[in-house]
N, C-alpha and C positions, 0 to 999 in steps of 0.2 A: 080305499083307494085304489085304484087301479093301477098296476107296474109301471102303463104309459105316463102316467101323470105324475111319478115319484123322480125326485130329484137325486139325482149321482152325487156326490160327495167324496166316494173313495172307491178306488179301484175293488174293494171287496163285495161291494152292493152291485158290482155288474155280471150277478149271478144268475145263470137262467132258471125258471121256476121249476119244481120236481117232476110237476102232471104231466109235461110237453114231452114228446117223444125224443130220441136222438138224433134225431134229422133236423128237427125245429130247435133243440137245444145247440148245435151246430152251426145253426143258419145264424141264431140270435147271437155267438159268438162271434161269428165274421164280420156282423154290422156293428156291433158294440165295439170289435177292435178297429177296424174302420173310423168312425167315429172318435175314437182316443187320437190315433196318429193324426187326424186333421186338425185337431184341438191345437199340439203342437209344432206345426206346420206355418212356414210364413209363406201364407200364399202368396200375398204381393212381392216377394224378394225374388221366387222362382222364376218367373217369367222373365224376370230383366238377364239372371245369370244365363239365360238362353239366346240373349239379343246378339246380334252382331255389330263388333264397333269398327268403324272404320277412318283410317288415320289420315291428315292431308297429303295429296299428293305432292313431291317434290320435283323441283324443276327439274327441267330437260337441259342436261349439259352437251354441246357440240363438242367432241372431239378435240375441232379445232381451234376453241375456246382453252384448250388446255395447254400448260406450259412441256412440253416433249423433255427427254430427255435427250436428247439431242442440243438441244437449245442452252442446257445447263453446258453439256459440254464447250458447247463453243465460246461460253462467255468465261472461262479456263480453260482457254487455248488449246483445246483438245484433250484436257488432262480432269480428273477428276477431281471435283473439290476435296480441299483438305477436311479429312474427319479430327484433325485435334490440334491445338494451341501451339505456336514454339515453342519450345521448351527457354526457359529463365535461368540466369546461374544466380545462383545463392550466394547472399553474403552475409557477412557476419554483423552483428549489429554494434561492434564498436571496431572504426577501422586501426589497423597497425600502426600507424603512423599519422596523425593530426598534424596536417599542416593548417594555413591559413586558407588556402583555397577548398579543402575539405569543409572546414570549420562554416564558411561561407554557405556552401551548397547545404548543410545542417541548418540552418538558419533563415535559408530561402523559404517565402511564404509561397503558398497554396492556394492565394486567393486570386480571382480571376485580374483583379485589378495589380499585382503587383504583376504579374504575367505580361501585363500589357507595358508594362515599363522596358525603359532602352536597359542593355546588359551595363551601360557605364551609370545611369540611376540608381541600378539593383548591387550594383557592385559597393559603392558609396554611401548606399542605406545599411547594407549588410557590415560594413567595416563599423560605421559608426553603434550601430547593436554591438557588436563584438568588443568594444570601448569597454575599460572598467568603470564602474561609478568612481567619483573622486570624493574624499576627505580632507580634511585640514593637515594630515599627515603625507599623505600621497595617494592610492589606489587601492581598489578592496574590489574582488569579486566572489560571489555566493552563489553556490551548486547544490542542489539536493534534487534526491531520485529514490521513490519508493521501493521498498523489498520485494518480494516475491516468493510463493512459497515452493516446494521441492517438485508439484506437475505445474509450476510459472504461472499459475495464479496470483496476480497482483491483488498486495495487503495496501492498508492503510498505512501512509506514511504518517510515521508518529514521531520527525523529527522537528525541530521548530530552529529558526535561526534568530540571532539577537544582533541588529545592525544598525550601527549610528542611534539609539534614540534619541529623541530632539531632547527630551527632560535634560539628559547629561551632555547634552552639546552646549545647552546655553549653559552650564557651571563649566564650560573648557574642558569636561571629558571625553575620550572617544569611548562608545563599548562594543565590543564584538563578544558572539557567546554563540554555542551550540547545544539547546538540549535534546535529549534522545530520549522519548518515552517508551514503555513498557508494558505490558501487563492489557488489559480490556480499553481501561481510559488511561491510556498513557498517552494519548494526542493529546485528549483534553489538558493532562497533566503540562507537558509542555508548551503548548500554546498560553497555560494559565502563567506558567515562569516568566516567559517570553515579554509580557506584558507588564505582571507585577515586579520583577525583581529589580529595573532599571527605576521605576516608580518609586520604591522603597530607597532605593540608594541616594535618588536626589534628596528624598526628605532627611534621612541620614546625614548626607554632604552636610547639606546646609545649618547642621549643629553639629558636629563632628568633625575633627580633622585628624582623628584618630584611622586611617584607614583601613585596618584591621576589624578594629572594632566596627565600623561602619558597615564593612561589606558581611560581617559576622551576624549582625543585626537585621541585615535586608535580608539576608537567606532563613534566618531562624523563623523572622515573619512572614517570609512567602511560604515558608511548609506549616509554620499555624493553621495560614487562612485555606493552604488546601485540605489538612486534614480537617476542616470545622466548612467545608464547603458540603452541598449536597450530592458531588459527587464521589461516587465509591472508590476509594483509594487503598482499600484494604489490600489488594494484591494486583496495584498499580502504582506507577511513578515513572519519574522521569531522574538521570542525569544531568548535570550541568557543567559546562567549561565556560569559562568566562575570562576576557583579556580586557583592560581597565586602562588606557593610556592617557597620560597628561604632559605635554610635552616629551623629555625624556625620558619619564618614570614609566614603567609598568608594574601593573599590578593584574595578578594570574587567581582566581577563584575557582577550586573545581571541586566536584561531589559526584565521584564515581569513576567509568572507565572511559569516558572521550580522553583528547588529549590536544595540547599544544605544543609547537615546536616553532623557534626561531632557526630561519637559513641564514650564516653567516659565511660573506666570503670576504676574507682576509687574504690578501697577496694573491689572488686568482685561487686561493684554495676554498672549497665549500666547506662546512662542517655544521651537522644538525646538532639542536641543543635544546634538547625538553625542559620546557618551563612548566610543566606541570609532570603530577605521579598518578598512574592507574588506582585505584582504589579495588583490587581485587581480592578474593579471598585467600589466593597462592601467597600474597605479599604476607610477610612473617609478620608484623607489628600488626596488621590488618586481621591478619588470623588471631593471634593472641586475645585482640578488643573483642571480636564476636564472642570466643569461646570465654573470657569473664563475664561478657553479658547476658551467659547461659543460652549461648545459641551453638550451633557444630556445623562445622566445615566439612565437608567430603563430596566425592564426587555422585552422582546422579547411578543407581544400579539396575539392573536388568534383570530379567525373572530369575537368571543363575545365580546371581547376587555379582557379579561382575561389575567394575565400574566402569562407567561411559561418560565422555567430555567431560570440560573441564570442572577446576570444584567450585562449590555452590554454598551458600548459607541457607540452613536449616533450623526449624526450631527441634528444642531436645526433643520432644515429645510427641514429634510429627513429621512428615514428609512437606514441609512447606515453610518458608516460599518458592525455595529453590534460586535466590537472586544471585548470580554472577557477579554483580558486584557489592562492595560492603557498603558503600554511603548512596545515596538517593534523597531524591524529595518524594513525600508520600508513603507509599509500602508500611503502612500500620502493622501490617502482621510480621514484616521485617524488621521493624522500631521493637518486637518485643525478641529479636535477638541478635540483637544489637547493632542493626544497619541503622546511620544516623544521616542528617543533614548538615552535618557542622562541616564547612569548606575550609579546605588545606589552602592558606595562603600565600603568594610566593611573591617578593617585591624583585623589580632590575631594571638597571638602567640601560638606555639602550647605546647602541656605539652606533660610531659611523660602518660600523662594517655589518651590522644586522641589514640584510636586505628585505626579508618578507618575514611574516607570519602564517604559519598555517593552522588553523584551528578545523578538528573533526570529530566527527563522530566515530564510533568503534566501530563503524562498517567500513571504514577506510583505513582502518589501523589493526584488523582483524587479521591480515595476510601479508599487509604490507610493514615493513619497519622503517623508522626513522629517515634512514639514508635512503630507504626506497622511493619515500615521495620528495626528499629534497630531490634526488637524481630526476625526477620526474618534472617537478617546477621546476628548476633552476634551467634550464636553456629559453627557456618563455620568459622568465626574469630577467634574465640577460638583453632581451630583446624588448623588454617592457609589456609582452602581451600576457596582461594578467587574466584576462577572460581567458585565454585559451590557455593559459596554467591548470586553470579551475575544470577545465574540459577535459584534458589532458588525465589531468589526477582522478575524475570522476571515472573515466574510461579503464584507468589501469587497476582502479580498484574494482569495475565491475567483472573483467579480465580475471583477476586474483579470483573473486569467488564463483566464475564460472570452471575454474582450474581442481578448486577442493571441495566444492559444495552442488548438490542441486538447487538447492534454497541459495537464496542472497537477504542481508539484514538491508535496512534503509541508511542510505550513505547519503553525509551534507558535510560539505568543506565550504570553508571560509579562508580565500588566500588575499592577506593585507600587505600592499607593497609600501614597504617605507623608503618613499622618495626623498623624502627629508632629513 
């Protein structure tokens, strides 16, 4: 077979025969090299790259059709247009003095329907909204606000309020309470207590006359259901402070560090009477109970071993759970260190001088004393502006957190006016 009919499978096959002359060998090399280059060249793509592409022509604008700078100057009375917005005055989140007019502005609706109403009609509606709700013993107002992180990021409100459950109203009892959740699932625990505790109280009240035993069983059963639920309560729980009223008799049942007080006005002298006790690790008998149960009470430590923050409850062998209260519902890990759900129960007889009851989570009591709270609400209580009293207490609690901390706890308060 001749070389012209031989198939080329590799560049090594493209060798000139030895018997040809040097000139012929060079010519053959040039020919073969040109053939190989043409095999790897896209003959169809190359001419397209050399073609010229024309864009569609744009419409011609006449100078007369364009608005000149002179027209802009004429619109602004010969002056240049403003390049910045007018400076707004900064306003604080909470007014220094909360009056009826200020509260009415706070409650104004922003819907178009409300804006179309007359000012007189709007004022009448706002006054109605500001009126506290009534109950058989007087009036009450309930307020709650979620806390925030140090970077002002809002968080889930883990507080829940118990306000006149119908199941107890049917038996002649009025109940108010605040549940303050903590931990990842604390809001679920507080919401469950709000629903389950009044139901269990109703069940036991129909069978038992001893109010202390009834309340004790209701708390115990509620806590058992929380433990048996699918919700993880190893490091989650809730405090609960409750006030139960029937005629002139009052019972308080407290678990944790929320609080209730009575504001009494006798001959023009106001006095704050605390009707619950805070269950904190720095209370001596509560501390001893934790230690006897095998837990320990001490402040949290920093990297260098220095104490920071309040005293907390820990297991003896590990730094957990670190609770700032000695009693709560839920908190399975805390129970191993002596944290209990047993309520502390007190009974009182209401007097004619008792004007109102303030029930609130520790978000209120963290930086405000009993006397501070009384001084905030009593000017409005004297005028029977119960809702404004709750608004003002909320505002003062927020301001107190601003003065002491970058973060803020959930704040919940219930003001019960004892009109009769």
